[in-house]
N, C-alpha and C positions, 0 to 999 in steps of 0.2 A: 307204867305202860308205855310202849313205843308209840310214835305217831300213827303207824299203820294199825296197831292194835286198837287205839282209841277211835280211829276213824271207822274201823270195822264194827266196833261196839255201837257207835253212833248210827251207822247204817242199819244194824239189827234193830235198834230202837225205832227208826223210821218205818221199818217193815212191820214191826209190832203195832205201830200206830196206823197202819194201813195207808201209808202215803202211796201215791201213784208211782209207777216205775219211772216215769219221766221226771218227776220231782226228786226221787231218790238219786237218779243219775246226775241231775243238776246239782243237788246238794253235795254229793260226793265229790264231784269235780271242783266245785267252788271251795269246799273246806280243804281239799287236798292242796289247792293253790294257796290258800291262806296259811296252811302249815308250812309251806315252803318259804313264805315271806316272813311270818312271825314264828320263829323257831321254838320259843318257850311259851306255849299257849297257857300254861297253868299260872304263870306269873305276869301275863300280859296286862298292860294298863292302857288307858286311853291314848297315850302317846304312841303305843305300838299299833293301835287300831288306826290312828291317823296316818302312820307310815303305810299301812296296808291300803288305805284310801288313796294316798298320793301315788302309789305304784299303779293302781287300777285306773285312776283318773288321768294322770299325766304321762306315764310310760306306756300303758296299754290303751289309753284313749277310748275307754269303754263308754258306750251310750248310757244315758241316765237309767233307763229301764234295766240294763244289764248290771249297773252298779247296785240298784235296788235289790235285784235277785241275789247278787253276791252277799250283800249285807244281811239279807233275810236268812240265807243259808248259814252264815257264820253266827248270827244271833241265835238261831235255832240250836246250833252246835253248843253254844255257851249255856243255853237253857238246859240242855241235856247234861252238861258237865256240872251245872249247879244242882240239878235234880239228884245226880249221883253223889253229890258232896265232894266233888273234885276241885271245885272253885267256890269262892264265897259270893261272887257276884258276876253279872254280865257286863263287861266293859264296852260292849258294842253299842248299848242303848243310847248313852249320852252323845257319842260321836255321830251315830246315825241321825239323832234328832237335830243336832246342831248343824252338821255339814251337809247332809243330803237334802234336808228341807230347803236350805239356802241355794244349793245347786239346782234343785228343781225349780225354784223361783227364777233363777237366772235362765234356765232352759226355756221356761215359758215366756219370759219377757224379752229375751234377746232373739236376734236373727243371725244365722250364719251369713258370712259375707259371700258375695258372688262377684268377683272381679270381672270386668269386661274382657272379652276375648283378647283385645290388644294388650291389656295388662297381664293376662295369663301368659300370652306369648312372650312378653318381655321377661316375666318371671322365669319361665322355663329356659329361655335363651341365656339367662343370667347364671344358671347352674353350671359350674365347670365340670362336675363329675358326670361322665356319660351314663354311668349306671343310674345315678340319682335322677338325671334328666329323663331317662327311660321310665323309671318308676313313677315319677310325677305325671308324665304324659300318659302312661298307660292307665293309671288310676283315673285321670281326668277324662280320657277319651272312651273308656269302657264302663266306668261307674262301678267297678268291682270293689269288693271289700279287701282289707289287708290280708286276712287269712286266705282268701281266694287267690290273691296275687302271689303270695309266697309259695303256694302249692303248684304254681304253673311250672311244667317241665318244657324243655325245648320241643319235644314231640307233640305237645298240645297245640302248637301254632300251625295253622294252615295258611301258607303264603298265597295259595291260588285264589282264595276269596277273602283274605285278610280277616280271618276269624280265629278264635281261641276256644278250645274245649276246656271249660272250667270243671274242676273236680266237683262231684256231687257233695252238697252240704245241706244240712237240715233246713237252713233259711232260704236256700236257692231253689226255685222251681225250674228255671231255664238254665242250661249249662253251656250255651253258645253265646259268645259276645263278639262284637266286630270292632275293628280299628281302621284307621284311615292311612293314607300314604305318608302323612307327616309322622305318625307313630311308627309306621313300617321303617322309615328312614332311620329313625333314632334307635329302634330295636335292633336293626341289622348292624348299626354302628357299635352298639353295646355287645352284641353277640360276638363280633369280631374281637373285641377287647377281652371278653370272657374266654374265648377259645385260646388266646395267648397265655392265659393263666392256667389252662389245662386242669380244671377241677375234676374230681372223681364223681361228683353228683350230676344228675340230669337237670337239676333245678335251673330255671331261667335266670333267677337272681341269686347271686352268691355274696357272702360277706368277706371280710379280710382273711378269714381262716379257710377260704375256698369251699366252705360248706354252704348248704341252703340258708339263705337269709331268713332271719326270724321276724316276727311281727314287730317287735320292739325296734329292730333295725330300720324297718320301713318308717315307723313313726318318727324316729330320731332324724332320719334323712330329710323327710318332708319338713319337719319343724325347723331344722337347722337352717335350710336355705330360705324358708319363708320368713324366719326371723331376720336373717341378714338382708333380705330384700325389702323388709318392712311390712310384710303381710301379717306377721304373727308377733304379738306382744306378750311375752311370758309373764309380765307383771300385772296384766289386766285380768279381771274376773269376767269381763263382758264377752259374750260369745262372738260378737261381731269383730272382736280384736284377736280372735284365735284363728289359726289356719293349720289344720291337721289332715290326715288322710281321709277322714270322713267328710271334711269340707269339700274335697275334690269330688266325692260321690254326689254331694249336694249341687255343686256347680254343673256337673255332667247332666243331672236331671233338669236343672233350671235352663240350661242352654237348649235342650231338646224341646222343652215346653215353649220357650220363647220363639223357637223356630217352627212351631206349629205341628210337631209330631203328635200323632194320636195317643191318647192315654194308654190304651191297651198295648201299643208298641213300646212305650216307655216302660211299662210294668214288665214286659217280657225281657227287655234289655237289662233292666235292673235285677231281674230274677226274683221279683217279689212273690210271696206265697199267694196261691190262688184261694183267697178267702171267700170270694163270691161264687155261689154254685154255678152261675152261668159261665164263669171263667173256665171251668172244667171242659165245657163243650165248645169253647172258642179256640179254634186252631188257627195259628198264624203261619202264613206262607213266609218262610225265612228268606227267600230270594227277594220278596217284596220288602221285608223288614230291613235287609241289608241295604237295599237301594234307598229306602227312606232315611236310614241312619246316615248314609254317606251324604244325603242331601241336607240333613238338619244339623249335623255336627259341624260347627264353624272351624275354619282354618285359622291357625294362630300365628302363622309366619315363622315357624320353627326353622332354625338354621343349623 
């Protein structure tokens, strides 16, 4: 059977087991990604599953909960293959037990680093690539996620009030974020360089092939300069020695908390889901939100 045929058969099995539509969509997406990374699923061994984990953990920089969901999907896929007699065993189980439990302990015991504004400013000024400087600064000043950043088009930026219209995502409740004059200065500098390359895409950030930059490109850019600057230690397992795009979202939130921004304003800027019933009825004035943001986001001395 082809990968597509076996995936369709697995999805049919999930439907027969009356899994929810959301679960089926998630499992289908996760297993499809697995089959792209591990080409020969029938002969896969623990070393192949570790390769899959490395890609998700280091190249894609997935959060622990997302890693768990991915491995739950793939483990269920192998349970199905074993049930159908297509494989003898489930190679995911031992890897999941050994590595994800350890990673979970690290997540619970460690703390993401939060460099002081002066250090963050020095780090961003250290980055020679104007594109990568703009990427790091925009992630830091808006708190958006990688997938939200790569989806930004030039037309999504409003220069009159320094805001960006983020594409709707399942995890995001609010689609408007703000930036400050430091970010505007670097963004305009990058856009000028971008225009000289004359790409065919409307994407704000492009790669070497002049196409829309991918999530992995963002991760590699942030990690590369953070490692050179001394913020990221690739040989360490401790969270406080890591510096990734998600670290910048954490720094964004911490800066706003330290500078006294109200909790509901921070949640709105982060685009957190409205889990509290009262959140549905709480309407935020965006003019006030923008003013509070400008007052609470520290300047970094970007040149």
